[in-house]
C-alpha positions as CSV (number, residue, x, y, z in Angstrom):
1,M,0.1,0.0,-0.1
2,R,1.3,3.4,-0.8
3,Q,2.1,5.8,2.0
4,G,1.5,9.5,2.1
5,Q,3.4,12.2,3.8
6,E,3.6,15.9,3.3
7,K,6.4,17.2,1.5
8,I,7.4,20.5,-0.2
9,G,7.5,20.4,-4.1
10,R,9.3,23.3,-6.0
11,R,8.9,24.1,-9.6
12,G,12.3,23.8,-11.2
13,N,12.5,26.2,-14.2
14,D,11.1,29.6,-14.3
15,G,12.7,31.8,-11.6
16,P,12.0,31.8,-7.8
17,P,8.6,29.8,-7.5
18,P,6.5,29.7,-4.5
19,E,6.6,26.5,-2.2
20,H,3.6,24.1,-2.9
21,K,2.8,21.6,-0.2
22,S,1.7,18.3,-1.6
23,I,1.7,14.8,-0.7
24,I,4.7,12.5,-1.7
25,F,3.9,8.7,-1.6
26,S,6.0,5.8,-1.3
27,W,5.3,2.6,-2.7
28,H,6.3,-1.0,-1.9
29,G,7.8,-2.7,-5.0
30,Q,6.3,-6.1,-4.3
31,E,3.0,-4.2,-5.2
32,F,4.0,-3.7,-8.6
33,H,2.6,-7.0,-10.0
34,D,-0.7,-6.9,-8.1
35,L,-1.2,-3.3,-9.4
36,L,-0.5,-4.2,-12.9
37,R,-3.2,-7.1,-12.6
38,S,-5.5,-4.4,-11.3
39,C,-5.8,-2.4,-14.6
40,D,-8.0,-5.0,-16.3
41,K,-10.5,-4.7,-13.6
42,D,-10.2,-0.9,-13.1
43,E,-13.1,1.1,-14.1
44,T,-10.8,3.8,-15.5
45,T,-9.2,1.6,-18.1
46,P,-12.1,1.5,-20.7
47,Y,-11.8,5.4,-20.8
48,I,-8.1,5.2,-21.3
49,L,-8.3,2.8,-24.1
50,K,-11.2,4.6,-25.8
51,Y,-9.8,8.0,-26.0
52,L,-6.0,8.0,-25.7
53,P,-4.4,8.2,-29.2
54,K,-2.0,5.5,-30.2
55,Y,0.1,7.8,-32.0
56,G,2.4,10.4,-30.2
57,K,3.8,10.6,-26.8
58,I,1.5,9.7,-23.9
59,V,2.6,10.8,-20.3
60,E,1.5,9.6,-16.8
61,G,1.8,12.3,-14.4
62,G,2.4,11.1,-10.8
63,C,2.5,7.5,-12.0
64,G,3.7,5.6,-8.8
65,L,4.9,2.5,-9.7
66,G,4.0,2.6,-13.3
67,R,1.3,0.3,-13.8
68,Y,-0.4,2.2,-16.4
69,V,2.8,2.9,-18.1
70,K,3.8,-1.1,-18.0
71,Y,0.0,-1.8,-19.2
72,L,-0.2,0.6,-22.1
73,A,3.5,0.0,-23.2
74,D,2.8,-3.4,-23.6
75,L,-0.4,-2.6,-25.7
76,G,2.0,-0.5,-28.1
77,Y,1.6,2.9,-26.7
78,D,4.4,5.4,-26.6
79,I,4.1,6.2,-23.1
80,E,6.4,7.6,-20.5
81,G,5.8,8.0,-16.6
82,V,6.5,11.0,-14.5
83,E,6.9,10.4,-10.6
84,Y,8.2,12.8,-8.1
85,N,9.4,10.5,-5.5
86,P,13.1,9.3,-6.6
87,E,12.6,6.0,-4.2
88,T,9.6,5.1,-6.2
89,V,11.3,5.5,-9.5
90,R,14.3,3.2,-8.2
91,A,11.7,0.6,-7.3
92,V,10.2,0.8,-10.7
93,Q,13.4,0.0,-12.1
94,R,14.0,-2.8,-10.0
95,C,10.5,-4.2,-10.7
96,S,10.5,-3.4,-14.4
97,P,13.9,-2.8,-15.9
98,G,13.7,-0.3,-18.6
99,L,10.4,0.8,-18.0
100,P,10.1,4.4,-18.9
101,V,9.6,6.0,-15.8
102,I,11.6,9.3,-14.8
103,Q,11.7,11.4,-11.6
104,G,10.0,14.7,-12.3
105,N,7.7,17.5,-10.9
106,I,4.1,17.7,-12.5
107,L,4.5,21.4,-12.0
108,A,7.4,21.4,-14.4
109,L,7.1,18.7,-16.8
110,P,10.1,18.1,-19.0
111,Y,8.4,18.5,-22.1
112,R,8.2,21.2,-24.9
113,D,5.0,23.3,-25.1
114,G,2.4,21.4,-27.0
115,S,4.6,18.1,-27.7
116,I,2.3,15.5,-25.7
117,S,-0.6,13.7,-27.4
118,G,-2.1,12.6,-24.3
119,L,-1.7,12.9,-20.6
120,I,-3.0,10.4,-17.6
121,S,-3.5,12.0,-14.2
122,L,-5.1,9.5,-11.7
123,G,-5.6,10.7,-8.2
124,V,-2.9,13.5,-8.1
125,L,-4.1,17.1,-8.5
126,E,-6.3,16.8,-5.2
127,H,-2.9,16.9,-2.9
128,F,-1.9,20.5,-3.9
129,R,-3.0,22.8,-1.1
130,E,-3.6,25.7,-3.2
131,G,-5.8,23.7,-5.5
132,M,-5.5,22.4,-9.0
133,E,-5.1,25.4,-11.1
134,E,-1.3,25.5,-11.3
135,P,-0.7,21.6,-12.3
136,L,-3.5,22.2,-14.8
137,R,-1.7,25.0,-16.6
138,E,1.2,22.8,-16.7
139,I,-0.6,19.9,-18.0
140,R,-2.2,22.4,-20.7
141,R,1.2,23.7,-21.9
142,V,2.5,20.2,-22.6
143,L,-0.4,19.0,-24.4
144,K,-1.0,19.7,-28.2
145,P,-4.1,21.5,-29.0
146,G,-6.6,18.7,-29.3
147,G,-4.6,16.7,-27.0
148,I,-6.3,14.3,-24.6
149,L,-6.3,14.5,-20.7
150,V,-7.8,11.5,-18.8
151,I,-7.9,12.7,-15.3
152,S,-9.7,11.6,-11.7
153,V,-9.8,12.8,-8.3
154,P,-11.9,11.8,-5.3
155,S,-15.6,12.6,-5.4
156,Q,-17.4,14.4,-2.5
157,N,-20.3,12.0,-3.3
158,R,-23.8,12.2,-1.9
159,I,-23.2,9.8,0.8
160,R,-19.9,11.7,2.0
161,R,-21.9,14.8,2.0
162,I,-24.8,13.1,4.3
163,K,-22.3,11.9,6.5
164,K,-20.7,15.2,7.0
165,R,-24.1,17.1,7.3
166,F,-25.1,14.5,10.2
167,F,-21.8,14.6,11.9
168,L,-21.6,11.0,11.2
169,V,-17.9,10.7,11.2
170,E,-17.3,12.2,14.6
171,L,-20.0,10.0,16.0
172,N,-18.4,7.0,14.9
173,R,-14.9,8.0,16.0
174,Y,-16.2,8.9,19.6
175,L,-19.3,6.7,20.1
176,N,-18.4,3.5,18.0
177,P,-16.9,1.0,20.7
178,L,-15.1,-0.6,17.9
179,S,-13.6,2.7,16.3
180,V,-12.4,3.5,19.8
181,A,-10.8,0.3,20.3
182,R,-9.2,0.4,17.0
183,R,-7.3,3.7,18.0
184,S,-6.6,2.5,21.8
185,R,-2.9,2.3,22.3
186,V,-3.5,-0.3,24.9
187,I,-5.3,-2.7,22.7
188,R,-3.1,-2.0,19.8
189,H,0.1,-3.1,21.9
190,L,-1.9,-6.4,23.2
191,F,-2.2,-7.3,19.6
192,G,1.2,-6.3,18.5
193,R,-0.2,-3.6,16.1
194,A,1.6,-0.3,15.5
195,V,0.1,2.7,17.3
196,L,-1.9,4.9,15.1
197,P,-0.4,8.5,14.7
198,G,-2.4,10.7,17.3
199,G,-3.1,14.5,17.4
200,G,-3.5,16.4,14.2
201,S,-6.2,18.8,13.3
202,Y,-9.9,18.7,13.2
203,N,-10.7,19.7,9.7
204,R,-14.4,20.3,9.5
205,F,-14.2,24.0,9.7
206,R,-10.8,24.1,8.1
207,R,-10.7,26.6,5.2
208,G,-9.9,25.3,1.9
209,R,-11.1,25.4,-1.7
210,Y,-12.9,22.2,-1.5
211,E,-14.0,19.5,1.2
212,I,-10.8,18.2,2.9
213,Y,-10.1,14.6,4.0
214,P,-9.6,13.4,6.3
215,L,-11.7,15.0,8.9
216,F,-9.3,14.2,11.5
217,G,-5.6,14.6,11.4
218,D,-3.1,16.0,9.1
219,F,-4.1,17.4,5.6
220,F,-4.4,14.6,2.9
221,E,-6.5,15.3,0.1
222,Y,-9.5,17.5,-1.3
223,R,-12.8,15.7,-2.7
224,L,-14.7,17.6,-5.2
225,K,-18.4,17.7,-5.9
226,K,-19.2,17.0,-9.5
227,E,-19.7,20.4,-10.5
228,E,-16.5,21.6,-8.8
229,F,-14.3,19.5,-10.6
230,E,-15.9,20.1,-14.0
231,E,-15.7,23.9,-13.7
232,V,-11.9,23.8,-12.6
233,L,-11.2,21.8,-15.9
234,R,-13.2,24.2,-18.0
235,R,-11.4,27.3,-16.4
236,A,-8.1,25.7,-17.1
237,G,-8.9,25.5,-20.7
238,F,-10.4,21.9,-21.3
239,Q,-13.5,20.7,-23.0
240,I,-15.0,17.8,-21.3
241,L,-15.9,14.9,-23.4
242,E,-16.6,12.5,-20.6
243,S,-17.6,13.0,-16.9
244,V,-18.4,9.7,-15.2
245,P,-18.3,8.3,-11.6
246,V,-15.6,5.2,-11.2
247,G,-14.1,3.5,-8.3
248,H,-17.7,2.1,-7.2
249,M,-16.5,-0.8,-5.3
250,D,-13.8,1.1,-3.6
251,G,-16.5,3.3,-2.5
252,V,-18.5,0.6,-0.9
253,F,-15.0,-0.2,0.7
254,H,-14.5,3.4,2.0
255,E,-18.1,4.2,3.0
256,F,-19.3,0.9,4.3
257,G,-16.1,-1.0,5.5
258,T,-15.0,-4.6,5.5
259,L,-18.3,-6.2,6.6
260,F,-19.3,-5.6,2.9
261,V,-15.8,-5.6,1.0
262,K,-12.5,-6.7,1.7
263,F,-9.3,-5.4,0.1
264,H,-6.1,-7.0,-0.5
265,G,-3.4,-7.7,-3.1
266,W,-4.8,-4.5,-4.7
267,E,-8.2,-6.3,-5.6
268,F,-11.7,-6.1,-3.9
269,H,-13.4,-9.1,-2.7
270,P,-17.0,-8.5,-2.0
271,G,-19.4,-10.6,-0.1
272,L,-23.0,-11.0,-1.3
273,A,-24.1,-8.0,0.4
274,G,-21.3,-6.0,-0.9
275,R,-22.2,-7.1,-4.6
276,L,-25.9,-6.3,-4.0
277,L,-25.3,-3.0,-2.3
278,N,-22.6,-1.8,-5.0
279,R,-25.1,-3.0,-7.7
280,F,-28.1,-1.2,-6.5
281,L,-26.1,2.1,-5.5
282,A,-24.4,2.2,-9.0
283,R,-27.7,2.9,-10.6
284,F,-27.6,6.3,-9.2
285,P,-24.8,8.4,-10.4
286,F,-22.2,10.0,-7.9
287,V,-23.8,8.5,-4.9
288,H,-21.1,6.1,-3.4
289,N,-18.3,6.3,-6.0
290,H,-14.8,6.9,-4.6
291,M,-13.5,8.8,-7.6
292,H,-14.6,10.9,-10.4
293,L,-13.1,10.7,-13.9
294,C,-13.1,13.3,-16.5
295,V,-11.8,12.8,-20.3
296,C,-11.2,16.3,-21.8
297,I,-9.7,17.9,-24.7
298,R,-7.0,20.5,-24.6
299,Q,-8.8,23.7,-26.2
300,A,-6.7,25.9,-28.5
301,H,-7.3,28.7,-26.5
302,S,-7.8,29.0,-22.7
303,V,-11.2,30.2,-21.5
């Protein structure tokens, strides 16, 4: 499983830039093959294969261990991954020597203006405290006019909005005996489990551009309503071709827990109740999806 920690990312080219606090993830190399297998079942994959051009250079910004870089390279795409964490890049080279993954910053992509035919960004831009505008400007810079962007961010879906409105996260944290026991230092010591980090801020009233997650602890990510994500993409100079909820079983896992679906080996293992719940809720868009995926085309002129 990837682990996140706040870091400072600096833009590398154009004079003295401001600092941009984001998240840098570390990955365990043994996850590479599990991640690669997950591409076949990922709800994002059909949109990638439908829209990304097979001609010209494709880039994945924030590629992690490079599962889609490997997956698409094997299908004949001219693709390269850019990953911020140098340790992750070294892990990629150990897992798949020669895979075209380079160390770089999505705020300063190492490509000429208008030189890229397609770009993938999956669960990356929500980790910039200042918002997504600057990385989107950089993505637009390197894409050709008419170039394709496949991008996803966590969704502030209807269930998450209901949970926030009725303080269900707080009630679960402080009144659910299982939740209290799970965080207990004494109980975790008895079972030989690592103590969970304590402290951190309470983020319900914290000011930010979008909803901040998690509600307790250090800053991790934004979650965006459907309209918010679409608006920021349009303002950045992209025309939206598809705007769809994805990560539905992931949503069951996050919102309803392991009673309905378990997760290991980068694969979801739902029980009968989890499958039925997912099938029912998926009939209503943006109710429980974990991620929101947009496929966009880079307009010739920004809005």
